N, C-alpha and C positions, 0 to 999 in steps of 0.2 A: 784497776788492779795494780798493785804496785809491781815495779821492775826490779828484779834480783840483781841483775848485769845489765851493761850497757848493750849486750846483743839482743837482750830482750825490748829495747826500746822501739818506737815505731820507725820502720825504714827510713821514711823522711826524716826524722830527726837524726837517725844515724849517718845517712848520707849527705847531709849539709853541715854538721857539728864537728868540729874537731873532739879529739877523745876527752880532753879536759873539760870543755863545755858539756858534753856529753854526761860527765859526771856531775857535773852542777845540776843541767838539767833532772836526771835522774833521783838524784837527793832532794831536788826541791818537789818534785812530782811526788815521791813518795810521802815527804812529810805531809804536803797538802792534801794527798788523798786520803790519809790517816784523819788528818784535822777537819775536813769536809764530809768526812764518811756519813752516808745515810742522807745528805742533802741532794734534792732532784739532780742539781748540776754539777755536783760535787766532781766528778771525773772531768769535765770541761773545764771547770774553774782550776783544778789542779795542774792541767795542762796550761792556761794562761800564767798563772804562777809561775811555772817551771820556764816558760819562756821569758819572762819576765827576770828571772834570777841571770838567765843566761845573759841578757841584755844589759845585765849590770856590770858584767866583768868582759863583755864580748862585744864587738859591733860588725856590721856588715859593710867590707869594702869590697868594691867592685865583683860583688857576689859571692865573697868568701867571708866566713866568719873568723874573725882575728882579736887576739887579746886587747882590751884597751889599754893595757901597761906599755904596749908596742909604740904607743903613740906620746908618751911624756918626754 
């Protein structure tokens, strides 16, 4: 199911990611969910794609997700 707002995201995602990273996750998930609709593992794939999108812009440092541009 696509997510309308960040509040609709799974609690573990909301709990660990900053707001902007949640935006990235939600947008990537929603796009992938539509792309792989009807696929047997479509929702699972959409979650993996969403985490990949987050990891493109954020990284985990000492247990917290921080923007990659903070390290340039």
